[in-house]
N, C-alpha and C positions, 0 to 999 in steps of 0.2 A: 333583698340585699343581704340579709343574714344567711340565706341559703347559699348565695354565691360566695360569701366570705367563708362559710363553713366548708364548701367544696375546695376552695383555693388553699385553705390552711390544712386540708386533710393530708396526713403523712403519705398516703398512697399516691395521691395526686402529685405531691411535691417530688416523691421518688420517681414516679413515671416521667414527669417533666424533666427531671435531672437526667434520667436515662436517655430520653429522646435528644436532649441537648448534647450529651456526651457522645452518643452514636453519630449525631449529625456533624459535629465539628472536631471532636478530639480523638476519635477512635482511629485505628489504623485504616479502616475502610470507610472513612467519612465521605460525605457527598462530593467534596472537591476531588478527592483521589479517584473515586468512581467515575466522575465526569472526565477526568484526564485519561483514565484507562479506556473509557469508551471511545474517546477521540482517537487514541492510539490504535484501538482495534479497528475503527472505521478506516483509518489510513492504511493499515496492514491489509484489510480486505480489498481496498481499492488497488493496492500494489499487487496483490495476488491476481486480481482480475486482469490487470495490465500485463503481468507476466504470462498468464495463461493465453492471452491473445497473441503475445509475441511468440510463444511456443507454437501455437497453431499456424501463425504466419511462416515460421521457420520450417515447420513440417511441410507446408505447401511448397516452399522454395526447394526443399530437399527432394520431394517427390518430382518436381519439375526437372531438377537437375538429373535425377536418376532415369527419367523416361524421355526426356526431350534433348536431343543432341545439340540443337541450336542454342538452347538455354545453357547447356554445359559449356559450349564454346564461348558464349558471351560472358559467362561467369569467369572462365579461365583468362580471357583477354582482359577483363576489367580488373580483376583482383590480383592476378599473378603476372600480368603483362606478358602473357604468352603470345606468340605470333607464329605465322606460317613461315616457311623458308623463304618465300619470295616477297616478304613484307618488311618494312622498317617501322619501328615503334618510336614515337616522339612523346616524351613525358614533359608536360607543362606544369611547372610549380606555381601555385597561386600565392606564394609567400606565407604559407601556413594557414590559409583560410579554408 
């Protein structure tokens, strides 16, 4: 018991314990801040992965439009409402849906 009391009252032990408490809770880079930053980093990495997959999908669509005339015609008809001379185009509005 005396040994434990002697260790606990040691000035180096008290200083080290105070340092650990300070770094864990009161410092600029405390545990809570690091945890929040890690969550933000994980969210950003997930967003980067999603955007990279979107870029790959858009590259595939671009290559299809550049090399396939049927895809190019379909894209022009759907997005720009283009038509041939002997056709009529009817636009149906879903009421903003």
